[in-house]
LOKOLMAR-837064 format. One line per field, with one value per residue: chain; residue number from 1; x, y, z of N, C-alpha, C in turn. Coordinates in steps of 0.1 Angstrom, whole numbers, always signed. Example, Ala and Ser with C-alpha at 12.3 -4.5 7.8 and 13.67 -1.06 7.14 Angstrom:
% residues 2
chain = A; A .
n = 1; 2 .
nx = +132; +128 .
ny = -57; -22 .
nz = +78; +71 .
cax = +123; +137 .
cay = -45; -11 .
caz = +78; +71 .
cx = +132; +129 .
cy = -33; +0 .
cz = +78; +79 .
END
This chain:
% residues 86
chain = A; A; A; A; A; A; A; A; A; A; A; A; A; A; A; A; A; A; A; A; A; A; A; A; A; A; A; A; A; A; A; A; A; A; A; A; A; A; A; A; A; A; A; A; A; A; A; A; A; A; A; A; A; A; A; A; A; A; A; A; A; A; A; A; A; A; A; A; A; A; A; A; A; A; A; A; A; A; A; A; A; A; A; A; A; A .
n = 1; 2; 3; 4; 5; 6; 7; 8; 9; 10; 11; 12; 13; 14; 15; 16; 17; 18; 19; 20; 21; 22; 23; 24; 25; 26; 27; 28; 29; 30; 31; 32; 33; 34; 35; 36; 37; 38; 39; 40; 41; 42; 43; 44; 45; 46; 47; 48; 49; 50; 51; 52; 53; 54; 55; 56; 57; 58; 59; 60; 61; 62; 63; 64; 65; 66; 67; 68; 69; 70; 71; 72; 73; 74; 75; 76; 77; 78; 79; 80; 81; 82; 83; 84; 85; 86 .
nx = +2180; +2205; +2207; +2218; +2228; +2221; +2224; +2205; +2194; +2178; +2158; +2149; +2142; +2121; +2102; +2098; +2093; +2073; +2077; +2105; +2106; +2089; +2106; +2129; +2118; +2109; +2135; +2154; +2174; +2196; +2192; +2207; +2200; +2207; +2217; +2226; +2248; +2259; +2256; +2226; +2205; +2197; +2179; +2166; +2157; +2132; +2133; +2121; +2087; +2083; +2105; +2104; +2094; +2061; +2040; +2019; +2015; +2041; +2053; +2047; +2051; +2072; +2067; +2065; +2047; +2053; +2040; +2010; +2019; +2035; +2020; +2008; +1990; +1956; +1943; +1918; +1902; +1915; +1909; +1880; +1878; +1888; +1871; +1848; +1853; +1850 .
ny = -735; -709; -678; -657; -661; -683; -711; -722; -748; -745; -762; -770; -744; -740; -758; -751; -725; -703; -708; -704; -676; -664; -670; -654; -630; -628; -634; -618; -631; -638; -654; -673; -685; -713; -727; -758; -757; -731; -698; -679; -659; -637; -638; -613; -595; -569; -533; -526; -516; -503; -486; -467; -434; -422; -412; -395; -363; -359; -336; -315; -283; -276; -258; -224; -195; -163; -140; -130; -126; -146; -168; -189; -178; -183; -207; -208; -190; -196; -221; -219; -203; -221; -242; -230; -227; -251 .
nz = -1181; -1178; -1158; -1173; -1200; -1226; -1250; -1277; -1298; -1330; -1335; -1309; -1299; -1315; -1306; -1279; -1278; -1268; -1240; -1237; -1245; -1224; -1203; -1209; -1207; -1180; -1167; -1177; -1191; -1219; -1251; -1274; -1305; -1325; -1356; -1367; -1350; -1354; -1345; -1350; -1344; -1317; -1288; -1268; -1238; -1241; -1232; -1200; -1195; -1173; -1170; -1191; -1198; -1193; -1223; -1220; -1210; -1211; -1223; -1208; -1197; -1214; -1234; -1239; -1240; -1247; -1257; -1273; -1299; -1305; -1313; -1338; -1366; -1371; -1396; -1405; -1420; -1445; -1451; -1452; -1474; -1494; -1493; -1502; -1530; -1540 .
cax = +2187; +2211; +2200; +2224; +2229; +2219; +2223; +2194; +2192; +2166; +2146; +2144; +2136; +2107; +2094; +2096; +2094; +2066; +2083; +2118; +2102; +2085; +2118; +2137; +2112; +2111; +2148; +2163; +2184; +2198; +2193; +2212; +2194; +2217; +2214; +2238; +2259; +2263; +2247; +2219; +2198; +2198; +2167; +2169; +2143; +2130; +2134; +2110; +2078; +2083; +2117; +2100; +2084; +2047; +2039; +2010; +2021; +2057; +2059; +2041; +2061; +2081; +2062; +2062; +2042; +2056; +2029; +2001; +2024; +2043; +2011; +2006; +1977; +1945; +1941; +1903; +1898; +1920; +1900; +1867; +1879; +1891; +1858; +1838; +1858; +1846 .
cay = -723; -700; -665; -648; -665; -698; -713; -734; -753; -740; -771; -770; -733; -741; -767; -745; -710; -695; -711; -696; -662; -661; -671; -644; -618; -629; -634; -610; -638; -637; -668; -674; -697; -718; -738; -766; -752; -717; -687; -673; -649; -637; -634; -606; -588; -555; -525; -527; -505; -493; -477; -457; -424; -421; -402; -385; -353; -358; -324; -305; -272; -274; -248; -212; -186; -152; -131; -136; -126; -159; -178; -193; -173; -193; -209; -210; -183; -202; -234; -215; -199; -233; -251; -222; -229; -265 .
caz = -1186; -1167; -1156; -1179; -1213; -1231; -1264; -1278; -1311; -1337; -1333; -1296; -1299; -1322; -1298; -1265; -1281; -1258; -1228; -1238; -1246; -1211; -1194; -1211; -1201; -1166; -1160; -1184; -1198; -1234; -1257; -1287; -1312; -1334; -1367; -1370; -1341; -1358; -1340; -1360; -1338; -1303; -1282; -1256; -1234; -1244; -1221; -1192; -1197; -1161; -1171; -1200; -1193; -1201; -1233; -1216; -1200; -1212; -1228; -1199; -1193; -1224; -1244; -1231; -1249; -1241; -1259; -1284; -1313; -1307; -1318; -1351; -1370; -1374; -1411; -1406; -1432; -1457; -1453; -1457; -1489; -1502; -1493; -1510; -1544; -1544 .
cx = +2193; +2203; +2206; +2224; +2228; +2220; +2213; +2195; +2179; +2154; +2140; +2137; +2123; +2098; +2090; +2096; +2087; +2073; +2096; +2115; +2099; +2096; +2127; +2131; +2113; +2125; +2157; +2175; +2184; +2198; +2196; +2206; +2204; +2210; +2227; +2251; +2264; +2252; +2239; +2212; +2200; +2185; +2170; +2158; +2144; +2132; +2120; +2100; +2078; +2095; +2114; +2091; +2070; +2047; +2030; +2016; +2036; +2062; +2053; +2054; +2071; +2078; +2059; +2059; +2044; +2046; +2021; +2007; +2032; +2033; +2011; +1991; +1968; +1944; +1926; +1898; +1902; +1911; +1886; +1867; +1881; +1879; +1848; +1840; +1853; +1832 .
cy = -715; -687; -654; -650; -679; -698; -725; -735; -748; -750; -771; -757; -733; -748; -760; -729; -702; -696; -702; -681; -656; -662; -659; -631; -617; -626; -624; -616; -635; -651; -666; -686; -700; -727; -745; -762; -738; -707; -680; -659; -650; -631; -626; -598; -574; -547; -525; -514; -496; -483; -466; -448; -424; -410; -390; -375; -351; -344; -311; -295; -270; -263; -235; -201; -173; -139; -136; -134; -138; -169; -178; -187; -185; -194; -211; -203; -190; -214; -230; -210; -212; -241; -243; -224; -242; -266 .
cz = -1175; -1168; -1166; -1195; -1216; -1245; -1266; -1294; -1316; -1335; -1320; -1293; -1304; -1312; -1286; -1267; -1271; -1245; -1227; -1237; -1231; -1202; -1196; -1207; -1187; -1159; -1165; -1190; -1212; -1239; -1271; -1294; -1324; -1344; -1370; -1363; -1344; -1351; -1351; -1355; -1323; -1298; -1268; -1252; -1238; -1231; -1214; -1195; -1184; -1162; -1182; -1194; -1201; -1211; -1228; -1206; -1203; -1217; -1220; -1195; -1203; -1234; -1235; -1242; -1243; -1244; -1271; -1299; -1316; -1313; -1333; -1356; -1374; -1391; -1413; -1419; -1445; -1461; -1458; -1470; -1498; -1504; -1503; -1525; -1549; -1548 .
END
């Protein structure tokens, strides 16, 4: 297969599926799977995990509390009242 794009018949893809998937991941090549010579689906690599920012700490510094009035009041009393009714 070439490094950029390849066409593979569905039968060949079925026989070499894992090998072709590994090749797409490693090289970034795109593979079009065909049935009876007609394109059906395209196998493309997903974005690299290295390019995605980590979720941990991604919101750091995005929340600013100017004073205590900006905070949402506690609902602890509401839950206690609700539990007492049960």
